[in-house]
C-alpha positions as MATLAB code, in Angstrom:
seq = 'MLTEQQKQELDSDIQAIVDERVQKQVEEELAKQIVKRFTPSETIEVIKDEADQPFGSLGEQLMAVKNFAVTSGMRHDARLKAPTGLSEGQPSEGGFLVQTDFATTLLEKVYADSSVVSRVTRMPISSNSNAIKIPAVAETSRADGSRFGGIRAYWLNEAGTKTASQPAFSQIALELKKLAGACYTTDELLQDAPALEAWIKMAFTKEFDFKITDAILNGDGAAKPLGIENAPCVISVAKETGQAADTVIFENIIKMWARLYAPCRTNAVWLISQDVEPQLFSMSLAVGTGGIPVYMPAGGISGAPYGTLMGRPVLPIEQCDNVGDKGDILLADLSQYIMIDKGGVQGASSIHVNFLTDETVFRFVYRVDGQPWWKSALTPFNGGDTLSPFVNLAERA';
ca = [
     -10.990  -47.598  -28.186;
      -7.845  -45.591  -27.844;
      -6.303  -44.161  -30.856;
      -2.728  -44.946  -31.691;
      -1.663  -41.524  -30.542;
      -3.472  -41.885  -27.203;
      -1.773  -45.277  -26.622;
       1.619  -43.735  -27.221;
       0.876  -40.893  -24.808;
      -0.343  -43.380  -22.139;
       2.769  -45.554  -22.533;
       4.886  -42.454  -22.209;
       3.154  -41.439  -18.938;
       3.491  -44.971  -17.497;
       7.177  -45.067  -18.382;
       7.715  -41.704  -16.747;
       6.060  -42.933  -13.526;
       8.171  -46.103  -13.557;
      11.355  -44.144  -14.191;
      10.534  -41.796  -11.318;
       9.949  -44.656   -8.877;
      13.113  -46.444   -9.962;
      15.129  -43.262   -9.589;
      13.696  -42.732   -6.091;
      14.524  -46.298   -5.046;
      18.076  -45.942   -6.383;
      18.569  -42.693   -4.469;
      17.209  -44.204   -1.237;
      19.459  -47.240   -1.536;
      22.470  -45.090   -2.344;
      21.774  -42.923    0.702;
      21.601  -45.992    2.926;
      24.952  -47.207    1.617;
      26.578  -43.831    2.215;
      25.265  -43.628    5.786;
      26.345  -47.188    6.479;
      29.821  -46.606    5.082;
      30.614  -43.353    6.870;
      28.834  -43.845   10.214;
      31.192  -45.313   12.895;
      30.149  -48.648   14.256;
      29.451  -48.894   17.995;
      31.937  -51.731   18.143;
      34.879  -49.667   16.833;
      37.699  -49.664   19.413;
      39.764  -46.515   19.770;
      43.424  -47.389   20.315;
      45.481  -44.841   22.265;
      49.223  -44.582   21.814;
      50.847  -46.017   24.937;
      53.600  -43.413   24.819;
      51.045  -40.628   25.243;
      49.506  -42.077   28.406;
      50.914  -40.785   31.708;
      52.074  -43.070   34.489;
      49.504  -43.595   37.200;
      52.053  -42.956   39.935;
      55.730  -42.278   40.485;
      56.110  -45.820   41.797;
      54.691  -47.240   38.551;
      57.215  -45.232   36.590;
      60.134  -46.390   38.736;
      59.031  -49.985   38.224;
      59.060  -49.403   34.455;
      62.607  -48.056   34.676;
      63.718  -51.093   36.672;
      62.050  -53.541   34.271;
      63.759  -51.904   31.305;
      67.154  -52.140   32.967;
      67.016  -55.774   34.103;
      65.747  -57.007   30.729;
      68.394  -55.118   28.745;
      65.777  -52.993   27.086;
      63.543  -55.854   25.889;
      60.658  -54.641   28.094;
      60.775  -50.975   27.120;
      57.758  -49.065   28.346;
      56.957  -46.509   25.632;
      56.018  -43.953   28.282;
      59.617  -43.633   29.468;
      61.223  -40.434   28.218;
      64.934  -40.542   27.516;
      67.060  -37.505   28.406;
      69.483  -35.793   26.046;
      73.223  -35.427   26.548;
      75.814  -37.676   28.151;
      74.579  -38.663   31.604;
      73.578  -41.617   33.679;
      70.068  -41.102   32.307;
      70.982  -42.513   28.863;
      68.577  -45.277   27.669;
      71.544  -47.487   26.809;
      72.501  -47.439   30.478;
      69.018  -48.030   31.785;
      68.154  -44.556   32.985;
      65.227  -42.283   32.216;
      64.077  -38.873   33.316;
      61.388  -38.875   35.960;
      58.059  -37.879   34.421;
      57.648  -34.085   34.550;
      54.292  -33.962   36.290;
      55.554  -35.980   39.259;
      58.688  -33.837   39.567;
      56.628  -30.653   39.461;
      54.326  -31.999   42.141;
      57.341  -32.626   44.356;
      58.508  -29.034   44.044;
      55.049  -27.544   44.529;
      54.716  -29.634   47.669;
      57.903  -28.059   49.041;
      56.537  -24.562   48.505;
      53.081  -25.397   49.821;
      54.257  -27.076   53.039;
      57.180  -24.866   54.010;
      56.541  -22.131   56.570;
      59.628  -20.279   55.288;
      59.998  -21.069   51.574;
      56.341  -20.317   50.896;
      56.838  -16.745   52.192;
      59.839  -15.629   50.127;
      59.580  -13.802   46.809;
      60.129  -16.438   44.125;
      61.115  -15.624   40.525;
      61.410  -18.477   37.975;
      63.925  -17.752   35.205;
      63.797  -18.706   31.535;
      65.047  -21.959   30.055;
      67.937  -20.248   28.256;
      69.397  -18.600   31.364;
      71.264  -19.730   34.453;
      71.448  -16.338   36.154;
      69.548  -13.100   36.528;
      70.412   -9.489   37.306;
      67.645   -7.531   38.991;
      67.752   -3.727   39.100;
      67.174   -2.239   42.541;
      67.073    1.221   44.080;
      70.275    1.990   45.987;
      68.629    3.370   49.119;
      70.515    3.065   52.405;
      69.137    6.150   54.162;
      65.838    8.015   54.456;
      67.572   11.349   55.039;
      66.962   14.219   52.590;
      68.869   13.603   49.402;
      69.098    9.832   50.030;
      65.527    8.593   49.624;
      65.120    6.355   46.580;
      68.854    6.613   46.007;
      68.914   10.413   45.625;
      65.441   11.704   44.716;
      64.706   15.001   46.447;
      61.885   17.555   46.454;
      62.038   21.202   47.627;
      59.630   23.811   48.954;
      59.994   26.936   46.758;
      58.978   30.541   46.901;
      57.314   32.110   43.890;
      59.714   32.124   40.932;
      62.148   29.997   42.930;
      64.743   27.912   41.116;
      64.159   24.179   40.941;
      67.067   21.906   41.797;
      67.390   18.653   39.875;
      67.967   15.319   41.576;
      68.245   11.783   40.376;
      68.029    8.299   41.851;
      70.839    5.779   42.145;
      70.421    2.155   41.213;
      72.187   -1.095   41.936;
      71.914   -4.674   40.732;
      71.125   -7.898   42.506;
      72.942  -10.740   40.746;
      71.756  -14.302   41.296;
      73.238  -17.417   39.703;
      71.651  -20.841   39.972;
      73.114  -23.211   42.553;
      72.432  -26.953   42.598;
      70.599  -28.855   45.324;
      70.694  -32.625   44.820;
      69.507  -35.787   46.525;
      69.756  -39.494   45.773;
      67.890  -42.573   46.938;
      68.866  -46.266   46.684;
      66.062  -48.814   46.466;
      66.190  -52.597   46.477;
      64.298  -54.882   44.108;
      62.084  -55.948   47.002;
      61.081  -52.362   47.761;
      60.356  -51.679   44.107;
      57.757  -54.424   44.108;
      55.475  -52.218   46.205;
      55.040  -49.273   43.829;
      52.438  -47.237   45.735;
      54.401  -47.445   48.984;
      57.586  -46.469   47.168;
      55.951  -43.444   45.589;
      54.600  -42.209   48.917;
      57.943  -42.678   50.649;
      60.035  -40.960   47.964;
      57.677  -38.000   47.723;
      57.549  -37.600   51.488;
      61.293  -37.997   52.028;
      62.532  -35.713   49.282;
      59.843  -33.097   49.879;
      60.908  -32.779   53.510;
      64.624  -32.927   52.733;
      64.455  -30.303   49.974;
      62.362  -28.081   52.226;
      64.881  -28.480   55.067;
      67.914  -27.634   52.929;
      66.283  -24.685   51.154;
      65.036  -23.258   54.458;
      68.473  -23.712   56.020;
      70.075  -21.897   53.065;
      67.581  -19.018   53.293;
      68.510  -18.544   56.946;
      72.139  -19.683   57.211;
      73.574  -20.020   53.685;
      77.047  -18.519   53.175;
      76.569  -17.864   49.446;
      79.290  -20.361   48.453;
      77.649  -22.899   46.110;
      74.393  -22.139   47.936;
      72.082  -19.146   48.453;
      73.136  -16.285   50.739;
      71.231  -16.616   53.984;
      69.654  -13.864   56.061;
      71.956  -14.431   59.038;
      75.029  -13.826   56.847;
      73.628  -10.899   54.856;
      74.994   -7.382   55.472;
      71.461   -6.027   56.007;
      70.641   -8.114   59.108;
      70.558   -6.238   62.433;
      71.666   -7.874   65.710;
      70.106   -6.564   68.905;
      72.448   -6.742   71.887;
      71.471   -8.500   75.110;
      70.427   -6.525   78.175;
      72.964   -5.567   80.832;
      73.149   -8.384   83.335;
      70.936  -10.675   81.275;
      71.425  -14.319   82.183;
      72.879  -16.732   79.651;
      70.556  -18.696   77.384;
      67.528  -16.509   78.072;
      65.076  -14.438   76.053;
      63.322  -11.639   77.909;
      60.594   -9.216   76.947;
      63.058   -6.322   76.659;
      64.763   -8.282   73.854;
      61.456   -8.645   72.032;
      60.626   -4.939   72.355;
      64.004   -3.862   71.006;
      63.892   -6.314   68.120;
      60.432   -5.047   67.168;
      61.689   -1.447   67.305;
      64.484   -2.243   64.812;
      62.173   -3.859   62.256;
      61.429   -1.466   59.387;
      57.819   -0.385   60.034;
      56.419   -1.105   56.504;
      57.645   -4.712   56.931;
      55.663   -5.380   60.099;
      52.495   -6.572   58.363;
      54.412   -9.459   56.731;
      56.899  -10.251   59.497;
      57.127  -13.551   61.387;
      59.176  -14.688   64.393;
      61.384  -17.666   63.531;
      62.606  -19.409   66.687;
      64.387  -22.511   67.844;
      61.971  -24.807   69.628;
      64.003  -24.590   72.832;
      63.203  -20.859   72.921;
      59.525  -21.645   73.562;
      59.889  -22.209   77.346;
      61.359  -18.697   77.528;
      58.313  -17.279   75.747;
      55.783  -19.087   77.936;
      57.382  -17.711   81.107;
      57.894  -14.226   79.691;
      55.946  -11.424   81.407;
      55.507   -7.675   81.298;
      55.991   -5.910   84.632;
      52.982   -3.843   85.730;
      53.411   -2.164   89.106;
      54.403   -4.813   91.610;
      53.072   -7.635   89.426;
      52.986   -8.504   85.758;
      51.005  -10.068   82.938;
      51.986  -12.920   80.589;
      53.284  -11.886   77.194;
      52.858  -15.081   75.194;
      49.702  -16.600   76.679;
      46.152  -15.397   77.437;
      45.440  -13.488   80.615;
      43.487  -16.544   81.793;
      46.775  -18.287   82.488;
      48.313  -21.523   81.296;
      44.913  -23.229   81.063;
      44.116  -21.017   78.059;
      45.485  -21.688   74.599;
      48.657  -19.741   73.719;
      48.161  -17.105   71.111;
      51.219  -18.232   69.153;
      52.031  -14.589   68.363;
      54.323  -11.841   69.603;
      53.444   -8.230   68.838;
      50.614   -9.672   66.763;
      52.918  -11.637   64.425;
      53.116  -15.466   64.110;
      55.779  -17.389   66.016;
      57.149  -20.301   63.940;
      59.457  -22.867   65.595;
      61.897  -24.270   63.014;
      64.921  -26.534   63.276;
      67.209  -24.242   61.300;
      67.398  -21.629   64.077;
      70.345  -21.938   66.505;
      69.984  -23.173   70.074;
      68.658  -20.825   72.737;
      71.288  -18.318   73.809;
      73.156  -18.419   70.487;
      72.927  -15.709   67.870;
      70.166  -16.751   65.490;
      67.984  -18.569   68.002;
      65.264  -15.994   67.318;
      64.820  -13.998   64.096;
      62.194  -11.397   63.241;
      61.894  -11.357   59.456;
      59.769  -10.107   56.589;
      60.528  -12.998   54.251;
      58.968  -11.227   51.259;
      62.180   -9.152   51.260;
      64.147  -12.286   50.390;
      64.265  -13.106   46.667;
      64.738  -16.625   45.324;
      65.137  -17.752   41.711;
      64.760  -21.256   40.334;
      64.662  -22.980   36.974;
      62.013  -25.505   36.083;
      61.083  -28.236   38.488;
      62.988  -30.959   40.242;
      64.913  -32.924   37.611;
      65.017  -36.665   38.268;
      67.056  -39.507   36.761;
      67.830  -43.121   37.633;
      70.513  -45.782   37.149;
      70.931  -49.456   38.044;
      74.692  -49.520   37.452;
      75.902  -47.731   40.579;
      74.987  -50.681   42.837;
      74.331  -53.363   40.240;
      75.772  -56.235   42.299;
      73.448  -55.598   45.229;
      70.298  -55.319   43.099;
      69.764  -51.672   43.910;
      68.587  -48.780   41.762;
      69.546  -45.188   42.506;
      67.068  -42.400   41.855;
      68.521  -38.902   41.718;
      66.780  -35.543   42.103;
      68.335  -32.145   41.296;
      66.908  -28.668   41.868;
      68.628  -25.458   40.724;
      68.020  -22.442   42.903;
      69.622  -19.290   44.325;
      68.562  -16.492   46.633;
      69.549  -13.531   48.804;
      67.895  -10.601   50.586;
      66.698   -7.654   48.484;
      68.433   -5.247   50.862;
      72.149   -4.476   50.520;
      72.358   -2.908   53.978;
      70.264   -1.692   56.881;
      68.417    1.600   56.469;
      69.137    4.828   58.340;
      65.849    6.513   59.371;
      64.905   10.036   58.276;
      65.687   11.566   61.657;
      68.775    9.439   62.272;
      69.096    7.051   65.182;
      69.256    3.269   65.081;
      69.223    1.603   61.683;
      66.224   -0.436   60.530;
      65.912   -3.630   58.529;
      63.409   -6.302   57.486;
      65.660   -8.831   59.268;
      66.453   -8.544   62.992;
      68.039  -11.190   65.223;
      69.157  -11.359   68.841;
      72.876  -11.353   69.666;
      74.504  -14.164   71.655;
      73.652  -14.396   75.375;
      76.477  -16.520   76.745;
];
């Protein structure tokens, strides 16, 4: 028999065991509830803000703009970004800025595809500026006392007196000019968004490339960049005595190459009008009583043309003048041409310009300027003919 004290001790032990088990069960249940409450369910759907999702294509965006306009804003796609300021791009008038990534792609395509624009020195400017002034060395001669605008070194005898010299500098000032294009599209065309996107990208890429290239070569500097052909640093090589009209001969090529500043030769290209090509294919170098082709392999016309002169690429472009005119062939180191731009191509749209004919106009604007680095041609160290990174062939009428 247990004593009264032993019974009390046994009851106390049993109660302690029960309390421990209960406490453990409570803790386990509480843990389950916590896990259940704070663990995401597999069926939870994550909702993304429509305004943060990019358009799948430029065509899809243009369709959204059109839908907003024709429904008086009742079908507003949250992804459309409204511009600031008073312009045709105001939401109340049915216009929206073209999505930035598409506009940037358009501009990058121009640079990537262009045989001329891709070779110039490009300098983007900040968002708070519309112009830039670039310091440059005022060097027009390589004679002693003129190199680097006035830097000069001397050979001295022992204890000889040193003579100080200093460079001279100039500034290249560029101010943004505006290149713009517009496109009208019908409601029927807008129904085919992918086709519209492809067409607009192709058309404006090629048009912007054409106009920028033309300005780099032929721009007069009035509301457009200053072109190489109108720059004071370009050198024109005269035709040969008795040279027939509308011809290009090997003597012209040799003299143009001789006037190109030697450090520029590794980057230089020949820019030609396509109707100059027949002149190049028939061009030859006299050797004794015969000759060898200049522009094609020694194997003759059955071989593939090299496509180079003096080892440099020959690029036919539309912006060169017709054969025989000044500017039909240009030898140029395009890295010596500087171009500034600001941001990408800015796009906007409006349905109100041609509202009665169910047409929407899409507008693209690109701000750019450019000119050659060189202020003038360079006089060599030993005198003689001037040199330049830009050499063309004078008229052969």
